[in-house]
C-alpha positions as CSV (number, residue, x, y, z in Angstrom):
1,M,81.6,127.7,117.7
2,P,85.3,128.3,116.6
3,Q,86.1,129.6,113.3
4,F,86.1,126.8,110.6
5,K,89.6,126.3,109.0
6,H,91.2,123.7,107.5
7,I,94.5,122.9,105.8
8,P,94.6,119.8,103.7
9,V,97.4,117.6,104.0
10,M,99.9,117.1,101.3
11,L,97.3,118.4,98.8
12,N,99.5,118.6,95.7
13,E,101.1,115.2,96.4
14,C,97.6,113.5,96.9
15,M,96.4,115.1,93.7
16,D,99.4,114.1,91.6
17,G,99.0,110.5,93.1
18,L,95.3,110.3,91.8
19,Q,96.4,111.3,88.4
20,L,93.1,113.5,88.1
21,K,91.5,113.6,84.7
22,Q,88.8,115.8,83.1
23,G,85.5,113.9,83.4
24,G,86.8,111.5,85.9
25,I,84.6,110.0,88.9
26,Y,86.4,110.3,92.1
27,F,85.7,109.4,96.0
28,D,86.8,111.2,98.8
29,G,86.1,109.2,102.0
30,T,87.1,111.7,104.5
31,L,85.4,115.0,103.5
32,G,86.3,116.9,106.4
33,G,86.9,120.8,105.5
34,A,86.6,119.8,101.8
35,G,90.2,120.9,101.1
36,H,90.8,117.8,98.8
37,S,87.6,117.5,97.7
38,S,87.5,121.1,96.3
39,E,90.7,120.7,94.6
40,I,89.4,117.5,93.1
41,L,86.5,119.1,91.6
42,K,88.7,122.2,90.5
43,R,91.2,120.0,88.7
44,T,88.7,117.9,87.0
45,S,86.5,120.7,85.6
46,P,84.3,121.0,83.8
47,N,82.6,117.8,84.2
48,G,84.3,115.7,86.6
49,K,82.4,114.0,89.4
50,L,82.8,113.7,93.2
51,V,81.1,111.4,95.8
52,A,82.3,112.2,99.4
53,T,81.5,111.1,102.9
54,D,81.7,112.3,106.4
55,L,79.9,111.7,109.9
56,D,80.4,115.1,111.1
57,D,77.0,117.2,110.5
58,Y,78.9,120.5,110.9
59,A,81.8,119.5,108.7
60,I,79.4,118.5,106.0
61,E,77.2,121.8,106.2
62,R,80.3,123.9,105.9
63,A,81.9,121.7,103.1
64,T,78.7,121.7,101.2
65,D,78.9,125.6,101.3
66,R,82.7,125.5,100.3
67,L,81.7,123.5,97.2
68,K,78.8,125.4,96.1
69,D,80.5,126.7,93.2
70,F,80.7,123.1,92.0
71,S,76.8,122.6,92.2
72,G,75.8,119.4,90.2
73,R,78.9,117.7,90.2
74,F,79.3,116.3,93.8
75,T,77.3,114.2,96.2
76,I,77.9,114.1,99.9
77,V,76.8,111.2,101.8
78,K,76.5,111.3,105.8
79,S,78.1,107.9,106.2
80,N,81.3,106.1,107.5
81,F,83.6,105.7,104.3
82,K,83.7,101.9,105.5
83,N,80.3,101.7,103.9
84,F,82.1,102.4,100.5
85,A,80.5,99.2,98.8
86,E,77.0,100.1,99.7
87,I,77.2,103.5,98.9
88,K,78.6,102.7,95.4
89,E,76.1,100.3,94.8
90,N,73.2,102.8,96.0
91,L,74.5,105.4,93.6
92,N,74.8,102.8,90.6
93,I,78.5,103.7,90.1
94,E,80.4,100.9,88.0
95,G,83.9,102.1,88.9
96,F,85.9,105.1,90.3
97,D,88.8,106.6,88.5
98,G,90.3,107.6,92.0
99,I,89.6,107.0,95.6
100,L,91.4,109.4,98.7
101,L,91.3,108.8,102.3
102,D,92.8,111.2,104.8
103,L,92.7,109.0,108.0
104,G,93.4,111.9,110.2
105,V,90.8,113.9,112.5
106,S,90.4,117.0,111.0
107,S,91.7,120.4,112.2
108,F,88.4,121.8,112.9
109,Q,87.6,118.9,115.4
110,L,90.9,119.0,117.1
111,D,90.5,122.8,117.4
112,D,86.9,122.8,118.8
113,R,87.8,122.1,122.3
114,S,84.1,121.3,123.2
115,R,84.6,118.0,121.2
116,G,86.9,116.8,123.9
117,F,89.7,115.4,121.3
118,S,92.5,117.8,122.6
119,Y,94.5,117.0,125.9
120,M,95.1,120.7,126.2
121,S,91.5,121.5,127.0
122,N,91.4,120.6,130.6
123,D,87.9,122.1,131.4
124,E,86.0,120.3,128.7
125,K,84.1,116.8,128.9
126,L,85.7,113.7,127.6
127,D,83.9,113.0,124.4
128,M,86.1,112.4,121.3
129,R,83.1,111.6,119.0
130,M,83.4,112.2,115.3
131,D,79.7,111.5,114.8
132,N,77.7,113.2,117.8
133,T,74.9,110.6,117.5
134,N,77.4,107.9,118.5
135,P,76.3,106.6,122.1
136,L,80.0,105.9,123.0
137,T,82.0,108.6,124.3
138,A,85.6,108.8,125.9
139,E,83.9,109.5,129.3
140,R,81.9,106.3,129.2
141,I,85.0,104.1,128.3
142,V,87.0,105.5,131.2
143,N,84.2,105.0,133.6
144,E,82.5,101.9,132.4
145,Y,85.2,99.7,130.9
146,S,87.1,97.0,132.9
147,E,90.8,97.7,134.0
148,L,91.8,94.6,131.5
149,Q,89.9,96.4,128.7
150,L,91.3,99.7,129.4
151,K,94.8,98.3,129.5
152,Q,94.4,96.5,126.3
153,I,93.0,99.6,124.4
154,L,95.7,101.8,125.7
155,S,98.6,99.2,124.8
156,E,97.1,98.2,121.5
157,Y,95.7,101.5,120.1
158,G,98.0,104.0,122.0
159,E,101.2,101.8,122.1
160,E,101.4,103.1,125.6
161,R,104.0,101.5,127.6
162,F,102.4,102.3,131.0
163,A,99.1,101.3,129.9
164,G,98.9,98.9,132.9
165,S,99.5,101.6,135.4
166,I,97.1,104.4,133.7
167,A,94.3,101.8,133.6
168,K,94.9,100.8,137.3
169,K,94.8,104.4,138.4
170,I,91.7,105.2,136.5
171,C,90.0,102.4,138.1
172,E,91.0,103.5,141.6
173,T,90.0,107.2,141.0
174,R,86.6,106.3,139.7
175,K,85.7,104.4,142.5
176,T,85.1,107.8,144.5
177,V,84.6,110.3,141.6
178,R,83.4,110.2,138.0
179,I,86.2,111.0,135.6
180,E,84.2,113.4,133.2
181,K,86.7,116.2,132.3
182,I,89.8,116.1,130.4
183,G,91.8,117.7,133.2
184,Q,90.9,114.7,135.6
185,L,92.0,112.4,132.7
186,N,95.3,114.3,132.5
187,E,96.0,114.2,136.1
188,I,95.5,110.4,136.4
189,I,97.9,109.8,133.4
190,E,100.5,112.6,135.1
191,K,100.6,110.5,138.1
192,S,100.8,107.1,136.4
193,I,104.0,107.8,134.4
194,P,107.4,108.1,135.8
195,A,109.1,111.6,135.5
196,K,111.9,110.3,133.4
197,F,109.5,109.3,130.6
198,K,107.6,112.4,130.4
199,K,109.9,114.3,128.2
200,D,108.8,112.9,124.7
201,G,105.7,115.2,124.2
202,H,102.4,115.5,126.3
203,P,102.3,112.4,128.5
204,A,98.5,112.0,127.6
205,K,99.0,111.8,123.9
206,R,99.0,108.3,123.4
207,T,96.2,107.7,125.8
208,F,94.0,110.3,123.8
209,Q,94.9,108.5,120.8
210,A,93.9,105.2,122.0
211,L,90.5,106.5,123.3
212,R,89.8,108.2,120.1
213,I,90.4,105.3,118.0
214,E,88.1,103.0,120.4
215,V,85.3,105.8,120.5
216,N,85.3,106.0,116.4
217,G,86.0,102.4,115.8
218,E,88.7,103.9,113.6
219,L,90.7,100.7,112.8
220,D,87.7,98.4,112.6
221,G,87.1,97.1,109.3
222,L,89.7,99.3,107.6
223,Y,91.6,96.4,106.0
224,D,88.5,95.1,104.4
225,T,87.3,98.5,103.4
226,I,90.7,99.0,101.6
227,I,90.5,95.9,99.6
228,S,87.1,96.9,98.7
229,M,88.1,100.2,97.6
230,A,90.7,99.1,95.4
231,R,88.2,96.4,93.7
232,G,85.8,99.5,93.2
233,L,88.4,101.2,90.9
234,K,88.4,101.3,87.3
235,K,91.3,99.8,85.4
236,G,94.1,102.4,86.0
237,G,92.4,104.0,88.7
238,R,94.3,105.2,91.9
239,L,94.0,104.8,95.6
240,A,95.7,107.3,97.7
241,I,95.6,107.0,101.5
242,I,97.2,109.0,104.0
243,S,97.8,107.6,107.5
244,F,98.8,109.2,110.7
245,H,100.2,106.5,113.0
246,S,102.0,103.3,112.8
247,L,98.6,101.2,113.4
248,E,96.9,102.8,110.5
249,D,99.9,102.6,108.0
250,R,100.7,98.9,109.0
251,I,96.9,98.1,107.9
252,V,97.3,100.2,104.7
253,K,100.7,98.3,103.9
254,K,99.2,94.9,104.6
255,A,96.1,95.5,102.5
256,F,98.3,96.8,99.6
257,K,100.7,93.8,99.8
258,E,97.7,91.4,99.9
259,L,96.2,93.0,96.6
260,E,99.7,93.1,95.0
261,T,100.2,89.5,95.5
262,D,100.1,87.1,92.5
263,C,99.8,83.4,92.5
264,I,100.6,81.9,95.9
265,C,100.7,78.2,94.9
266,D,103.6,76.0,95.5
267,K,106.1,76.5,92.6
268,S,106.2,72.8,92.1
269,L,102.8,72.7,90.8
270,P,102.7,72.9,86.9
271,I,99.8,75.3,87.0
272,C,98.1,77.7,89.2
273,V,95.3,76.2,91.4
274,C,94.8,79.1,94.0
275,G,93.1,81.5,91.2
276,K,94.8,84.5,93.2
277,K,95.7,87.3,90.7
278,K,97.7,90.6,91.4
279,E,95.3,93.3,91.4
280,I,97.2,96.5,91.9
281,E,100.6,98.1,91.2
282,I,102.2,99.9,94.4
283,I,103.2,103.1,93.0
284,T,104.8,104.4,96.2
285,K,107.4,101.8,97.2
286,H,108.2,104.1,100.4
287,P,105.5,106.4,101.7
288,I,105.5,110.1,100.7
289,T,105.9,112.4,103.6
290,A,105.2,116.2,104.0
291,S,107.7,118.8,102.6
292,E,109.7,121.1,104.8
293,E,107.5,123.9,103.5
294,E,104.3,122.3,104.6
295,L,105.6,121.4,108.1
296,E,106.5,125.1,108.5
297,I,102.6,125.9,107.7
298,N,100.9,122.8,109.2
299,S,102.6,120.9,112.0
300,R,99.8,118.1,112.0
301,S,101.4,116.8,108.7
302,K,104.4,115.9,110.7
303,S,103.4,112.2,110.9
304,A,101.4,111.8,107.8
305,K,102.5,109.0,105.3
306,L,100.6,108.8,101.9
307,R,100.8,105.5,100.0
308,V,99.4,105.2,96.4
309,A,98.3,102.1,94.5
310,E,96.9,101.5,90.9
311,K,94.2,99.1,89.7
312,I,95.7,97.0,86.9
């Protein structure tokens, strides 16, 4: 097991965006290494409360240990943050003062080669599960999904321009041998992409992103969850979300726009009949990105975008 290490992305920007206050109650939907969670508890001392969720047993174990100095002030639930409404109800919480989502894969999961997230670990099995009880793995996808399904996933979730050729090559290869290792998939991708298009980063990057999203259902229900979370805030409460690729960011922007939109009736009508009311104020008209100083110590923050909204 590799050493557990974690550098929270845009830590100060997130804390500032949440406008933390003593005695507030907060929700961290992506506990991970507890970098953001520990700072929330620290800055809301002595009586601020935190509810956090994660699916990774090892991350929960280590995060619990990291947060031990704040005993009695936090609750960790092994669950997907998309179960927010249910968790809020079960814990009998009327509303939160702030909610944080860091939608990226934790550094620990990426660094643990045995988890199969990294295209750099050729000898490891194709896995990519954030929750190791999940029956769906990347290996199952590449060996059991149809060519059309593979093409759609790579195109939609990876925005891979050579999705068709990669999917076709995967299906041709698995006729003779099961694709179990990362190195096997890397070789297939390498053969499927023309040489002149291999200059922009590792050729497997987009395919691995697509498979990871499919395995963990990362985009499923995200829009509805953001709507639910905004409505689960107290008046003046803040919702801060860090996204790491355009697919996530589009969903965040769409949800924020929907929540910010007021009456949508035809302007010729004398009164509103739609009943739609503006629910949030978007604080970040443009997303916040990592500083040059942070990029020097944490390259994974390069693609991060932070958006913040306030319940009105």
